[in-house]
Every structure is written in structure tokens, then in C-alpha cells.
C-alpha positions in Angstrom: -0.1 0.0 -0.2 0.7 3.4 -0.4 2.1 5.0 3.0 2.1 8.6 1.5 -1.4 11.0 2.1 -1.1 14.3 0.4 -3.3 16.7 1.2 -5.6 18.1 -1.7 -4.2 21.1 -3.5 -8.0 22.6 -3.2 -10.1 21.8 -0.3 -13.3 20.4 -0.6 -16.6 22.4 0.1 -16.5 21.4 3.8 -13.3 22.7 4.0 -11.1 19.2 4.1 -7.9 19.0 2.7 -6.9 15.4 3.9 -8.6 12.4 5.0 -7.0 9.2 6.6 -9.7 6.5 7.9 -9.1 3.3 9.4 -10.5 1.8 6.4 -8.4 3.9 4.1 -5.4 2.8 6.0 -6.6 -0.2 6.5 -6.4 -0.8 10.1 -8.6 -0.1 13.3 -7.7 2.9 15.4 -6.4 5.8 13.8 -8.4 8.6 12.0 -7.0 11.9 10.8 -8.2 15.0 8.7 -6.9 18.7 8.1 -9.3 21.3 7.6 -8.3 24.7 5.8 -11.5 27.3 6.6 -12.0 30.4 5.6 -13.3 32.8 8.5 -17.0 32.6 8.9 -17.0 29.0 7.7 -18.0 26.2 10.0 -17.2 22.7 10.3 -20.0 20.3 12.2 -19.9 16.9 12.7 -21.1 14.0 15.4 -17.9 12.1 17.1 -20.1 8.9 17.3 -17.9 6.0 18.3 -14.7 7.8 18.2 -13.2 10.6 20.6 -11.9 13.5 19.4 -8.8 15.6 19.5 -9.3 19.0 17.6 -5.8 20.6 17.2 -6.1 24.6 16.0 -2.5 24.4 13.6 -3.3 28.2 13.1 -5.6 30.6 13.0 -8.8 31.7 15.7 -11.8 29.6 15.7 -15.1 29.3 18.3 -15.2 25.6 19.2 -18.4 24.1 20.7 -19.7 20.7 22.1 -23.2 19.6 23.3 -21.7 21.0 26.6 -18.9 23.0 26.1 -18.5 26.6 24.3 -14.3 27.7 23.7 -15.0 31.1 22.3 -12.1 32.3 20.2 -9.4 30.3 21.0 -6.1 29.9 19.1 -3.4 32.3 18.3 -0.8 30.6 16.0 -0.5 31.9 12.5 1.6 29.2 11.7 3.1 26.2 13.1 6.3 27.3 12.9 6.0 29.7 15.3 6.6 26.8 17.9 4.5 27.9 20.5 1.9 25.0 21.8 -1.3 25.5 19.8 -4.7 25.7 21.6 -7.0 21.8 21.1 -10.3 20.4 22.3 -11.1 17.2 23.3 -14.3 15.5 22.7 -15.2 12.5 23.5 -17.4 10.1 21.9 -21.4 10.2 21.4 -20.7 13.8 21.5 -20.7 16.6 18.6 -18.6 19.4 18.0 -18.4 22.8 15.9 -15.7 24.2 14.6 -16.5 28.2 13.5 -13.6 29.7 12.0 -13.0 33.5 13.3 -10.2 33.8 11.0 -8.7 31.9 8.1 -8.0 28.6 10.1 -6.3 25.2 9.7 -7.2 22.4 12.0 -6.5 19.0 12.3 -9.1 16.3 13.7 -7.4 13.4 15.6 -9.8 10.2 16.1 -9.7 6.7 17.4 -11.9 4.9 19.4 -13.8 6.1 22.7 -16.0 5.4 25.3 -17.5 8.9 26.5 -15.3 8.0 29.6 -14.3 11.5 29.9 -16.1 14.8 29.5 -15.2 17.3 26.4 -12.1 20.0 27.6 -10.1 22.5 26.3 -6.3 22.2 26.0 -4.8 25.4 26.3 -0.8 26.2 25.3 0.1 26.3 29.3 -1.6 22.7 29.6 0.7 21.6 26.6 4.0 19.4 27.9 7.3 21.3 26.3 10.5 19.4 26.2 13.9 19.6 23.7 14.6 15.7 23.0 17.7 14.6 21.7 21.0 16.2 21.0 23.4 17.2 18.6 21.7 16.8 15.2 19.1 15.0 16.7 17.7 17.0 18.9 14.4 18.6 18.3 11.2 20.6 20.1 8.6 18.4 21.4 4.3 19.6 22.0 3.1 17.1 24.2 -0.8 18.1 23.3 -2.4 14.7 24.7 -0.1 12.3 26.4 -0.5 9.4 28.2 -0.4 10.9 31.4 -3.6 13.2 30.4 -7.7 11.9 30.3 -8.6 10.1 27.0 -9.7 6.2 26.2 -7.2 5.6 23.3 -6.0 9.2 21.8 -2.2 10.5 21.9 -1.0 13.4 20.5 1.8 15.2 19.7 3.5 17.8 17.6 7.2 17.7 17.3 9.3 20.4 15.3 12.8 19.5 13.4 15.3 21.9 12.8 16.8 22.0 9.4 19.4 18.9 8.5 18.3 17.1 11.8 16.9 13.7 12.3 13.4 12.9 14.2 11.9 10.1 15.8 15.9 8.5 15.8 17.1 6.6 16.9 14.6 4.6 14.6 11.9 2.8 17.1 9.0 0.9 16.6 5.4 0.0 18.4 4.0 -2.8 16.7 4.0 -5.9 18.9 1.1 -6.2 21.7 4.1 -7.1 24.0 3.5 -5.2 27.3 5.2 -4.2 29.8 8.0 -3.8 26.8 6.3 -2.8 23.9 2.5 -1.6 22.8 0.8 -2.1 19.2 0.0 1.6 18.4 -0.9 2.3 14.7 0.6 6.1 14.0 0.1 8.9 11.5 2.4 12.3 10.7 1.3 15.0 9.4 3.8 17.0 7.8 4.7 20.7 7.1 7.7 22.1 5.7 8.9 25.8 5.9 10.1 26.8 3.6 7.0 24.9 1.8 8.8 24.3 -1.5 11.3 21.9 0.2 10.9 18.2 1.0 12.2 15.9 3.9 12.6 12.6 3.8 11.0 9.5 5.9 12.0 5.4 6.0 9.2 3.0 7.5 10.6 -0.3 7.9 10.6 -3.6 9.7 13.3 -6.0 11.0 13.0 -8.4 8.3 12.6 -5.8 5.4 9.1 -7.0 3.9 8.2 -3.6 4.9 10.9 -0.8 3.6 9.6 2.1 2.2 11.4 5.5 1.9 9.0 8.5 1.1 9.3 11.9 -0.4 7.9 14.3 1.6 6.0 17.4 0.3 4.3 19.9 3.0 1.0 18.8 3.8 1.8 15.0 3.5 0.6 12.4 5.7 2.5 9.1 6.2 1.1 5.7 7.6 3.1 3.9 9.9 1.0 0.4 10.7 4.3 -1.0 11.4 8.1 -1.0 11.8 10.6 1.9 12.1 10.0 5.2 11.0 12.6 7.8 11.4 12.1 11.2 9.5 14.7 14.2 8.3 15.0 17.6 7.5 17.1 18.6 4.8 19.5 21.9 5.3 17.9 24.7 4.9 13.9 23.2 5.7 12.2 22.8 8.9 9.9 20.1 9.1 6.9 20.1 11.6 4.9 16.9 12.1 1.5 16.0 14.1 1.8 12.6 15.7 -1.9 10.4 16.3 -1.0 7.4 17.6 -3.9 4.7 19.4 -4.3 1.0 19.9 -5.7 -1.5 21.8 -4.1 -0.3 25.4 -3.3 3.7 26.0 0.1 3.3 26.5 3.5 4.4 24.6 6.0 1.8 25.2 8.7 1.2 22.0 11.3 -0.4 20.9 14.5 0.6 19.4 16.3 -1.2 16.2 19.1 -2.7 17.2 21.3 -1.6 14.7 21.0 1.9 16.5 20.8 1.5 19.9 24.3 2.7 20.6 23.2 6.3 19.9 21.1 6.4 23.1 24.1 5.4 25.0 26.4 8.2 23.2 25.2 10.9 26.2 24.5 9.8 29.4 21.8 12.3 29.9 19.6 10.7 27.0 17.5 7.7 27.9 14.7 6.1 25.7 12.1 8.5 26.3 14.2 10.5 23.6 12.6 8.9 20.3 9.8 10.8 19.5 
């Protein structure tokens, strides 16, 4: 299957520019969409059996659920401002509307839910910010919906990779239900590139190489990671942003590093196995 899912050049009437469903991806848990809305345009949907995390990538919006209203949220004009976003968690069996107050780019992250937790606003101040890695594998991470925060199955994080750097490196995987050592998680990467005419590289491969794809990314591409290791890199002169959505049968992120590259984790004593997103 083709692991690269490009954005549409022109949005559909409802503003959709990218859509990944469990059916289109051939898996079970993760769904992902991106919408670009003009000021005054509104997106409405029922969550049904999926919980949703609405990530305001750029622009200002008013978001309403059946019980909550979050008015005029959003600050970033571009993801490359590198400030944490506003997001809204919406449980399964609820509904939401997103009214664009300005031109808006919003990501809709989905995974199966039970309706356990109420809708809530995730402010920039609530987003965990950390620098991971060292040297040319250093990157900036925003933990939007980590496993320490309430959700039924969704995990959401965004990462900024400087030009000439690598991310999700050393290569790691999470495709075996083998807790406590490794968890099974499907994953999507939504990539943005600055300047937009640039490109980036992502490799998705398994130990036995029955899966071994190297993907040349354009601005706005998504990449499916059904299994295997999945490092990516930003060429000199171009910054890389990506938004990760992960979900599986157990909501925990336990990964396994590629044994050939495990030695990189011991190169600096201050770095440990948590530094692999």
C-alpha cells in the first residue's frame, strides 16, 4: 500500500484537504483529517464512537460541543511559530462545531472512545514542552495529549525538527502487543515544511524488510505507519513540523529501538529511551 497520503491542492466544499480513516489505512484505530476554513466557515460533526482531539494548527476559532463552548481560541498564525497550540478534546457520542473566526487550519485526530471523559479545552499552558535528543537529532516536542492526560485511546504530539536534523531517531517501533516491553500503536504523521517548496524524507521499515519504504515528503503530506521503524529527516535549509496521532488496544507508548542503532542512546548519559519521538 502507499504510505504517503498527500493533501488536496484545493479543499473540498467543507474545507477538507486530507482524510485518513481506519478503512482507507487498512487498520483499526487511528483516523486523521485536516481542514482549511475561511473566516466565517463552520465545520460540524458527530463523534459517534470515536473520541476526537481538535488541534488548532493556525488561526482563531470558536469550538462548541453539546455541553461546552470555547470562544475565540487560537493564537498561532503558523505552526512554525513553535508555540503550543490550543486544542479541544471531544468524547465519543458527542458532537462539535468549529467556527473559523479567521482563516483556520484545524486537525481532527480520532480514535475509538467510550465517552469516559468530558469535553475540555487544552490550553497552550497545559501542553508539555521538552527538547529531546542531542546534536543533529535534537528536536522540540509539544505533548498535546500524552498518556498522563485523560483520554480513552488517543495520543497526540507535535514535533519541530530543525533543518539538517533527524527525528523519531534512533529508529523505533511500537507494533507488538508485548507489554510491558512494547505496545501496539498505529500512527499517522502530518508533515509541514518551511519554506513550503522544500521536501523531507521518512523511512518506514521492519526488521525483516518485508516493509521497507523511503518516502519523499512534500508540505502537507501525511504518512501512515502501520508497523515498523519510522525515522524522518529535514534537509539543510528546511524546517520540518509533524503532528503525530497514535492509538491502539492499550493507551500507553512503549517502544523498541532498532538494535543496530541502540548505541546512539548511550552516546550521552543524559539521554534515555524517552528521547525517540
